[in-house]
C-alpha positions as CSV (number, residue, x, y, z in Angstrom):
1,M,-72.4,47.3,-66.5
2,W,-72.4,48.9,-63.0
3,N,-75.5,47.0,-62.0
4,E,-73.6,43.7,-62.7
5,V,-70.7,44.9,-60.7
6,I,-72.9,45.9,-57.7
7,E,-74.7,42.5,-57.9
8,A,-71.4,40.6,-58.0
9,L,-70.2,42.6,-54.9
10,A,-73.4,41.8,-53.1
11,R,-73.1,38.1,-53.8
12,F,-69.5,38.2,-52.7
13,Q,-70.4,39.9,-49.4
14,V,-73.1,37.3,-48.7
15,N,-70.6,34.5,-49.4
16,I,-68.0,36.0,-47.1
17,L,-70.6,36.4,-44.3
18,L,-71.7,32.8,-44.8
19,L,-68.1,31.5,-44.8
20,A,-67.3,33.5,-41.6
21,S,-70.4,32.2,-39.8
22,V,-69.6,28.6,-40.8
23,F,-66.1,29.0,-39.6
24,L,-67.1,30.5,-36.3
25,G,-69.7,27.8,-35.7
26,S,-67.3,25.1,-36.5
27,Y,-64.7,26.6,-34.2
28,L,-67.2,26.8,-31.3
29,G,-68.3,23.2,-32.0
30,Y,-64.7,22.2,-31.8
31,L,-64.2,24.0,-28.5
32,L,-67.2,22.3,-27.0
33,Y,-66.2,18.8,-28.3
34,Y,-62.6,19.3,-27.1
35,G,-63.6,20.6,-23.7
36,F,-66.1,17.8,-22.9
37,F,-64.4,14.7,-24.5
38,V,-60.7,15.2,-25.5
39,C,-59.1,17.6,-23.1
40,P,-56.6,15.7,-20.9
41,T,-57.5,17.9,-17.8
42,R,-61.2,17.5,-18.0
43,H,-61.3,15.4,-14.8
44,I,-59.7,18.2,-12.8
45,P,-62.3,20.2,-10.9
46,G,-62.6,23.9,-11.5
47,P,-64.8,26.6,-12.9
48,F,-66.8,25.4,-15.9
49,L,-65.8,28.1,-18.4
50,T,-62.1,27.6,-17.9
51,R,-62.5,24.2,-19.5
52,F,-63.0,25.9,-22.9
53,S,-61.0,29.1,-22.8
54,Y,-58.5,31.2,-21.0
55,A,-60.8,34.2,-21.1
56,P,-62.0,33.9,-17.5
57,Y,-58.4,33.9,-16.3
58,Y,-57.5,36.9,-18.4
59,F,-60.7,38.7,-17.0
60,L,-59.3,38.1,-13.5
61,L,-56.0,39.5,-14.5
62,F,-57.4,42.6,-16.1
63,R,-59.6,43.3,-13.1
64,G,-56.3,43.5,-11.0
65,R,-57.4,40.7,-8.7
66,G,-55.7,37.7,-10.4
67,C,-53.6,36.6,-7.5
68,M,-56.4,36.9,-4.9
69,D,-59.0,35.1,-7.1
70,T,-56.5,32.4,-8.1
71,M,-55.8,31.8,-4.4
72,A,-59.5,31.6,-3.7
73,L,-59.9,29.1,-6.5
74,H,-57.1,27.0,-5.1
75,A,-58.8,27.1,-1.7
76,K,-62.1,26.1,-3.2
77,Y,-61.0,23.3,-5.5
78,G,-57.6,22.3,-4.0
79,T,-54.3,21.9,-5.7
80,L,-52.8,19.1,-7.8
81,L,-49.7,18.6,-5.7
């Protein structure tokens, strides 16, 4: 009886890992597709990774240099105004 329970739990764990990996892969594929083909701001120049995520911007903020680095990006790529 316990062997059956352990086997069922092992199958359940494998199914959860498979489901999580499929979900993560699908989400990454969606981000890439959206960033390259659908995003309305894809024609605006700027750092490559910011096309897909806000993570680079948050990294600048957490480093404590958000304002200075944002000003440098505006100097490099210009503004939209």
